[in-house]
C-alpha positions as CSV (number, residue, x, y, z in Angstrom):
1,M,110.4,74.7,88.4
2,S,107.5,76.4,90.2
3,D,106.5,79.9,89.2
4,S,105.5,80.7,92.8
5,L,107.6,81.3,95.9
6,V,106.0,81.6,99.4
7,I,108.2,83.7,101.7
8,I,107.7,82.9,105.4
9,P,109.7,84.9,107.9
10,T,110.3,83.1,111.3
11,F,111.5,83.8,114.8
12,N,110.7,81.1,117.4
13,E,108.1,79.3,115.3
14,I,109.1,75.7,116.2
15,E,105.5,74.9,117.2
16,N,104.1,75.8,113.8
17,I,106.9,75.5,111.2
18,E,106.6,71.8,110.2
19,E,102.8,71.9,109.9
20,I,102.7,75.1,107.9
21,I,105.4,73.8,105.5
22,R,103.5,70.5,105.0
23,E,100.2,72.2,104.4
24,V,101.6,74.6,101.7
25,L,103.5,71.8,99.9
26,S,100.4,69.6,99.9
27,L,98.4,72.0,97.8
28,K,97.5,71.1,94.3
29,K,99.4,74.0,92.9
30,D,103.2,73.6,93.0
31,F,104.5,76.2,95.5
32,H,108.0,76.6,96.7
33,I,108.8,77.9,100.2
34,L,111.6,80.1,101.4
35,I,111.9,80.3,105.2
36,V,113.8,83.5,106.3
37,D,114.7,82.7,109.9
38,D,116.3,85.3,112.2
39,N,118.5,82.8,114.0
40,S,115.6,81.5,116.2
41,P,117.0,80.1,119.5
42,D,114.2,77.6,119.7
43,G,115.5,75.5,116.8
44,T,113.1,76.6,114.0
45,A,115.9,76.7,111.4
46,D,117.2,73.3,112.4
47,Q,113.7,71.8,111.9
48,V,113.5,73.4,108.4
49,A,116.9,72.1,107.5
50,L,115.8,68.6,108.5
51,M,112.7,68.9,106.3
52,Q,114.8,70.1,103.4
53,K,116.0,66.5,103.1
54,E,112.4,65.5,102.4
55,F,111.6,68.4,100.1
56,P,115.0,69.2,98.6
57,D,113.7,71.0,95.5
58,R,110.8,72.9,97.0
59,L,111.9,74.1,100.5
60,F,114.7,76.6,101.0
61,L,116.2,78.3,104.0
62,E,118.0,81.5,104.7
63,V,119.3,82.1,108.2
64,R,120.1,85.7,109.2
65,E,122.4,86.8,112.1
66,G,119.6,87.9,114.4
67,K,116.2,89.5,114.8
68,L,116.3,92.1,112.1
69,G,112.6,92.8,111.6
70,L,109.7,91.6,109.4
71,G,110.2,94.1,106.6
72,T,113.9,93.3,106.1
73,A,113.1,89.6,106.1
74,Y,110.6,90.0,103.3
75,I,113.0,92.2,101.3
76,H,115.7,89.5,101.7
77,G,113.2,87.0,100.4
78,F,112.0,89.2,97.5
79,K,115.6,89.6,96.4
80,W,116.2,85.9,96.7
81,G,113.1,85.1,94.6
82,I,113.8,87.8,92.0
83,E,117.3,86.4,91.4
84,R,115.8,83.0,90.8
85,K,113.1,84.3,88.4
86,Y,109.9,83.4,90.3
87,D,107.0,85.1,88.6
88,Y,104.8,85.3,91.8
89,L,106.1,86.0,95.3
90,Y,104.0,85.7,98.4
91,E,104.1,87.0,101.9
92,M,102.6,84.6,104.5
93,D,102.8,84.2,108.3
94,A,104.1,81.0,109.9
95,D,101.4,80.8,112.6
96,F,98.3,79.9,110.5
97,S,96.8,83.3,110.8
98,H,96.7,83.0,107.0
99,D,95.1,79.8,105.7
100,P,97.5,78.1,103.2
101,M,94.4,77.1,101.1
102,D,94.0,80.7,100.3
103,L,97.4,80.8,98.5
104,E,95.7,79.3,95.4
105,R,93.0,82.1,95.4
106,L,95.7,84.7,95.6
107,Y,97.6,83.0,92.7
108,R,94.5,82.9,90.5
109,A,93.8,86.6,91.1
110,C,97.4,87.6,90.3
111,A,97.7,85.2,87.3
112,N,94.5,86.7,85.9
113,D,95.0,90.5,85.6
114,A,96.1,91.9,89.0
115,D,99.7,93.0,89.7
116,V,99.4,92.9,93.5
117,V,96.8,90.8,95.4
118,V,95.9,91.5,99.1
119,G,94.5,88.7,101.3
120,S,92.1,91.1,102.9
121,R,90.3,91.0,106.3
122,Y,88.0,93.9,105.6
123,V,86.5,93.5,102.1
124,K,83.3,91.9,103.5
125,G,82.9,93.4,106.9
126,I,85.5,92.4,109.5
127,N,86.7,88.8,109.0
128,V,88.9,88.3,112.1
129,V,88.6,85.3,114.5
130,N,89.9,85.1,118.1
131,W,91.2,88.7,118.3
132,P,90.4,90.8,121.4
133,L,88.2,93.8,120.7
134,Y,91.0,96.3,121.2
135,R,93.1,94.6,118.5
136,V,90.2,94.6,116.0
137,L,89.6,98.3,116.6
138,L,93.3,99.1,116.3
139,S,93.7,97.2,113.1
140,Y,90.5,98.4,111.5
141,G,91.1,102.0,112.7
142,A,94.6,101.9,111.2
143,S,93.2,100.8,107.9
144,V,90.7,103.7,107.8
145,Y,93.5,106.1,108.8
146,V,95.8,104.8,106.0
147,K,93.1,105.0,103.4
148,M,92.4,108.6,104.4
149,I,96.1,109.7,104.3
150,T,97.2,107.8,101.2
151,S,94.0,107.8,99.1
152,M,94.6,104.1,98.3
153,A,91.4,102.2,97.6
154,V,92.7,99.3,99.6
155,N,90.5,98.1,102.5
156,D,93.3,96.3,104.4
157,P,96.5,98.3,103.8
158,T,98.3,96.7,106.8
159,A,97.6,93.1,105.5
160,G,100.5,90.8,105.5
161,F,99.1,88.0,103.3
162,M,100.1,89.1,99.8
163,C,101.0,88.1,96.2
164,Y,103.3,90.3,94.1
165,K,104.2,89.8,90.5
166,R,107.9,89.9,90.0
167,N,107.9,92.9,87.8
168,V,106.3,95.0,90.5
169,L,109.0,94.1,93.0
170,E,111.7,94.8,90.4
171,A,110.2,98.3,89.8
172,I,110.2,99.2,93.5
173,D,113.5,100.3,95.1
174,L,113.6,97.7,97.8
175,D,116.8,99.0,99.4
176,S,115.1,102.4,100.2
177,I,112.3,100.7,102.3
178,K,113.2,101.0,105.9
179,F,110.0,100.2,107.8
180,R,109.8,96.9,109.6
181,G,106.3,96.3,110.9
182,Y,102.8,97.5,109.8
183,A,104.4,100.4,108.0
184,F,106.4,98.1,105.8
185,Q,103.2,96.5,104.5
186,I,101.7,99.9,103.9
187,E,104.7,101.3,102.1
188,M,104.9,98.4,99.8
189,K,101.3,98.8,98.7
190,F,101.7,102.6,98.5
191,R,104.7,102.3,96.2
192,A,102.9,99.9,93.9
193,Y,99.9,102.2,94.0
194,L,102.0,105.3,93.0
195,K,103.4,103.3,90.1
196,K,99.8,102.6,89.0
197,Y,99.9,98.8,89.4
198,K,96.6,97.1,89.7
199,I,95.9,96.1,93.3
200,E,93.1,93.6,94.0
201,E,91.8,92.3,97.3
202,V,90.7,88.8,98.0
203,S,88.5,88.3,101.0
204,I,90.0,86.0,103.7
205,I,89.3,85.0,107.2
206,F,92.2,85.9,109.6
207,R,92.6,83.7,112.6
208,D,94.8,84.7,115.6
209,R,97.7,82.3,116.3
210,Q,97.0,79.3,118.4
211,K,100.6,78.4,119.2
212,G,103.7,80.5,120.0
213,E,103.9,84.2,120.9
214,S,102.8,87.2,118.9
215,K,105.6,89.5,117.7
216,M,103.4,92.6,117.9
217,S,104.7,95.5,119.9
218,S,103.7,99.1,120.7
219,S,106.8,100.4,118.7
220,I,105.4,98.7,115.6
221,V,102.1,100.4,116.0
222,W,103.6,103.9,116.5
223,E,105.9,103.3,113.5
224,A,102.7,102.8,111.4
225,I,100.9,105.8,112.7
226,F,103.8,108.3,112.2
227,G,105.4,106.4,109.4
228,V,102.4,106.8,107.1
229,L,102.4,110.6,107.5
230,K,106.2,110.8,106.8
231,M,105.8,108.4,103.8
232,K,103.0,110.5,102.3
233,L,104.9,113.8,102.7
234,K,108.0,112.2,101.2
235,S,106.0,111.0,98.2
236,L,104.8,114.6,97.6
237,F,108.0,116.5,98.0
238,Q,110.6,113.9,97.1
239,R,108.8,111.9,94.4
240,N,111.9,111.2,92.5
241,K,113.5,109.5,95.5
242,F,110.3,107.6,96.4
């Protein structure tokens, strides 16, 4: 039984899914993978189900009824992993924006003394490859904005490459988190920060996807901008509910 579960949400990732699974499962450390698929019409879940025959004890699949959002996919995966007593639960994209080799670095940091580990693009300058300038400015600007509003000493608060210890996720009221995009990532870190868990950043190089289509939209960006203000106010005036 592995102590580590990598949660990978998918929607139309047929071009990436087999390769990302094989790379994670080929690492020296024993990781398990949970694919949370939002009923992809391109057959992503079918490909995962086929690969489960090859990796029956390491690869797991949950198919949801439709496209319900990134945040809810991770919460679904967190609950699944908590129920099965994994000690370390990871967030990772399916499109190779996150290098599977870096999972071992996140694990070492979390197994050492951190409670939450962020695979950070902005610890040592701006480590982003193949993004257009406007996306770099938007992402980096959002990080500065979030740090200013929340006072978190996290250089990449919108990062989606993460490792959480199980006890952190057990302490957070997952059912009360409603954000789905960037704001979900921010809120998870902010709740851990308010509970005084130790958050550590590990520098990574983020590469834009080479295959498939981005799921980014303007509504996700606006959710982050206004959601952070709402979240901060709620933490001040409704602390017992946060």
